[in-house]
N, C-alpha and C positions, 0 to 999 in steps of 0.2 A: 451413515445416513447423511445425505447432501440436500434433501429437499422433502418438505412437508407441504401437502396439498390440502387445502381447506375447502370443504363444501361451505355454503353460506347460510341459507335459510334453514332454521332449525338446528344448525351447528354452531355457528358464530353468533346468530341473533335469534331470539325467541319470536320470530315474525310469523310462523306458520298459522298460528291460532288467530291472530289479528287479521292476516290476509284472508283467511276463510270467512270470518265474520263480515268483513268489509264487502268481499265478493258476494256473499249471500244476500246482504242488504242491497247491493247494486242489482242483483237479479230481482230481488223482490219489487224494486222501484220500476223495473221493466216488465213486471208481470210474470216472471218466471221462478219456479220453485227448484232449488237445488239441495239435494240431500248431502249431509255430512259424509256419508260413506262414499259417494261419488266424487266429492272434493278431495278425499284422501287419496283417491286413485291418481289426481292430478299432480300430487307432490312430486317434485324431482323432474317433472317434464318441462322442456323448453316451450317457448311461446307457439311455434309452429305446431307442434304435437298436441299442445293444449287446445288450440283453436280446432283442430280436426276432431279431437275427442268431444268437445262441446258440440260441434256441428253434427256429429254423428248421433248424439243423444237428443238435442233439441231441434235439429234441422238446420238447413242452410240459411233460413231466415233469421236465426238467432243472432242478435246484434252484438256479437262478442267484443268487437273493438270498442263500441260505446260502453258496454258494461265493464269491461277491463279499465276503461279510462276513468269512469266514475269511481270504481273500486280503488284504483291507484290514488285519486284525489282525496278520498276518504281516509286512506291508509296514511298518506304522507301528512295530512292535517293532524291525524292522531299522533304521528311520531314527532312532528314539530312541537306539538302542545305537550305531550306526555314524556317524550324521549324515546330513542330507539331502545328496545329491551336487549341489552347485551348478555350473552351467556356467561355464567360463572367460569372464571379462569381465563377467558379469551386474551385479555390485555397481558396477563402474566405469562401466558404461553408464548404470545408474539414477541414479548420482551426477551424472553428466555431464548427463543430460537435466534433472534437477532444477536444476542449476546454470543451465541455459539457458532455464529456465521453460517447457519444453515439457511438455505434459500426457502422462501415461502411463497406460496401462490394460492389464488382463489380460483376454483373451477366450479362455477354454479350454473344451474339452468336458468337463473335470472339473467336479464341482458346486462351488458357491461355498463349501460347508464344507471340502472338500478344499483349494481354492485358499488360503483363509484359514489352514488348518493348516500348509501348506507355507511360506506367507509368514511365519508365526510362527517356524517351525523354522529359517528362514534369515535371521532378524532383518530382514525386509523389511516387516513389517506396518506399515500406515499409510503406506507409501511411495507407493502407487498411488492415483491420483485417481478410478479407477472400476474395478470388478470385475464381470465377468458370466461365468457358468458355463453349462455345457451344460443344467442344470436350469432355466435361466431363458429358454430358447428352445424353440421347437417342433421346428425343423429343425436337425439338426447339420451340421458341415462335411461335404462341400463346399457346402452351401447357404450363401449370404452373410448370412443372418439375423444371426448373432451380431456380425458386423462392423458391419452396418448399424445394430444397436442401439447400438453404442458411438458411431458418428457421430451418431446422433439424440440421445444424452444430451448430447454436448458442442455440438450444433448446428454441426458443422464439415462442410465439403464433403470428398468423398473425395480430392481434390486436395491438401488441408491435412494428410493423414495418411499414415503409413507402417506397414505391418504387418511383423512379424518372425515367420517360420514355419519349421518343420523338415519338415512332413509334406506329402504330395501333396494330401490333402483340404484342408489349410489354404491351400496356394498357390492351388488352385482357387477356394476360397471368397472369398479376397482379390481374385482376378481378377474374379469375378462381382460383387463389390461395387465394383469399379472403383478399388481402392486399390493403390498401388504396394507390392510386397512384396520383401523381402530373405530369401532362404532361407539358413538355417544348418543344413546337413545333420546328421542324427542317425542312428538305426538303419535307418529305411526307406530303401531306395534310391529316390531322386527320379527320376521319368520325364523323359527329355530334352524331351518335348513340353511338360511343365509347367514345367521350369526355364527354357524359352524365354519363359514368361509373366512371369518375375520381373524385377526391377529389377537385382539382382545376386545372386549366390551367393557367400558368405563363409564362411571356416572357423570363426570364432568370434565372439562378441559384442564382443571387443576391436576387431576389424576393422570391426564395424558401427559402434562408437563413432567410429572414424576416418573411416568413410564419411559418417556424419552430420555430422561437423565439416566435411567438404568441401562437403557440400551447403548447409549453413548459411552457409559462407564465399562460396560462389558466388552465394547469393541476395542478398548484400550488393551485389554488382556491378551 
């Protein structure tokens, strides 16, 4: 194993629930009602596809950028006041992978700007070897483009990498990129047929660290 690719929202940080609450509140202020079930469908999509999905549901007059800007403002105010909710085992896993000289990358549907903001808030800036956001690809997950872009950057084969994901779209994207994936579930209920495509499903990133240690130990034999 030469590379571990991290999803971000819901995998590294427990941001999905807060993001949904802020977006719902912003929609309310503009006079729109958005259901939780529909919001769940947006998880893992990049900005372009999210905008299309919202306009498809509410019409082209839906003030998507104004609502997203207000939602972002609410969310960042919350994070700066309360702190960014870091998922259990994240820093321990990052530290372990750095120690083992395994390359680490973030491949998230969020923009690079948001990724960098979160890494700064969590004291993880400059820790990752490569970052690619949803604003740097044409097709969002479950398309494999974002993961293939990471492999291309490092010039690694898919068999030399491991993806860490929480969402159904992310699992399917990694499968389509032919990269083994470990699922660490978050808000979205993972479909059994997609979990069947994973290498393993583990409760937290601490267990992921232990599993990677086993993989590395076995590779010595």
